[in-house]
C-alpha positions as semicolon CSV with decimal commas, in nm:
position;residue;x (nm);y (nm);z (nm)
1;M;9,730;4,625;6,340
2;E;10,048;4,775;6,203
3;N;9,845;5,052;6,035
4;I;9,676;5,132;6,364
5;L;10,012;5,154;6,541
6;K;10,146;5,381;6,265
7;Q;9,835;5,594;6,296
8;I;9,874;5,615;6,676
9;L;10,243;5,696;6,634
10;G;10,154;5,970;6,385
11;E;9,899;6,111;6,627
12;L;10,151;6,101;6,912
13;Q;10,408;6,281;6,699
14;G;10,145;6,543;6,614
15;I;10,065;6,583;6,983
16;K;10,437;6,608;7,061
17;T;10,471;6,882;6,799
18;D;10,166;7,062;6,939
19;V;10,307;7,042;7,294
20;G;10,639;7,181;7,168
21;D;10,453;7,467;6,999
22;L;10,258;7,531;7,320
23;K;10,581;7,542;7,520
24;T;10,722;7,795;7,274
25;D;10,405;8,003;7,296
26;V;10,408;7,990;7,678
27;G;10,772;8,101;7,674
28;S;10,679;8,394;7,449
29;L;10,392;8,484;7,681
30;K;10,622;8,476;7,983
31;T;10,864;8,707;7,802
32;D;10,579;8,941;7,708
33;V;10,449;8,949;8,066
34;L;10,799;9,024;8,195
35;E;10,835;9,308;7,943
36;L;10,494;9,444;8,046
37;K;10,592;9,436;8,413
38;T;10,919;9,612;8,335
39;G;10,734;9,874;8,131
40;Q;10,482;9,924;8,408
41;A;10,762;9,973;8,660
42;R;10,922;10,234;8,431
43;L;10,588;10,412;8,394
44;E;10,532;10,414;8,770
45;N;10,881;10,554;8,830
46;G;10,827;10,815;8,561
47;L;10,494;10,911;8,715
48;Q;10,653;10,951;9,058
49;K;10,925;11,175;8,911
50;L;10,663;11,374;8,721
51;Q;10,455;11,424;9,036
52;K;10,763;11,529;9,232
53;N;10,869;11,774;8,960
54;F;10,514;11,910;8,937
55;I;10,497;11,970;9,312
56;E;10,839;12,137;9,314
57;S;10,742;12,352;9,017
58;L;10,414;12,442;9,183
59;D;10,599;12,544;9,500
60;V;10,841;12,764;9,303
61;N;10,563;12,930;9,105
62;T;10,350;12,983;9,415
63;E;10,645;13,148;9,586
64;K;10,703;13,375;9,284
65;I;10,336;13,475;9,279
66;T;10,338;13,540;9,653
67;D;10,651;13,754;9,626
68;H;10,500;13,950;9,338
69;I;10,178;14,013;9,530
70;D;10,372;14,109;9,844
71;N;10,578;14,359;9,644
72;R;10,271;14,514;9,485
73;T;10,096;14,528;9,822
74;E;10,396;14,705;9,971
75;V;10,393;14,961;9,689
76;L;10,020;15,020;9,733
77;N;10,059;15,056;10,110
78;K;10,328;15,320;10,056
79;R;10,099;15,509;9,817
80;V;9,811;15,493;10,066
81;Y;10,044;15,618;10,341
82;H;10,152;15,913;10,128
83;V;9,792;15,998;10,039
84;E;9,686;15,975;10,405
85;S;9,980;16,195;10,504
86;D;9,885;16,453;10,242
87;I;9,521;16,447;10,357
88;E;9,627;16,498;10,721
89;R;9,857;16,783;10,620
90;L;9,578;16,950;10,421
91;I;9,331;16,909;10,710
92;R;9,581;17,071;10,949
93;Q;9,643;17,355;10,705
94;Q;9,270;17,423;10,673
95;G;9,224;17,417;11,048
96;S;9,489;17,677;11,115
């Protein structure tokens, strides 16, 4: 009977050790999950900043392109005006 009690006690101590190990493992898992959540939050914040910077950069570049095209269009319009003026002048000279 004493051997059986010692055996049961040994088994209980083994179970107690296993439960302690499980508690340690669960604590580690909780820490890992918390770190993952923190990392995810950092990634989401970084993504929001990246999107905001991308949109701002896109706006700036679009404005630069628009200004460049407007300037070139203005130059071309002036050239067309001068050519049309010269054509009108030549037509009037031929008619007189």
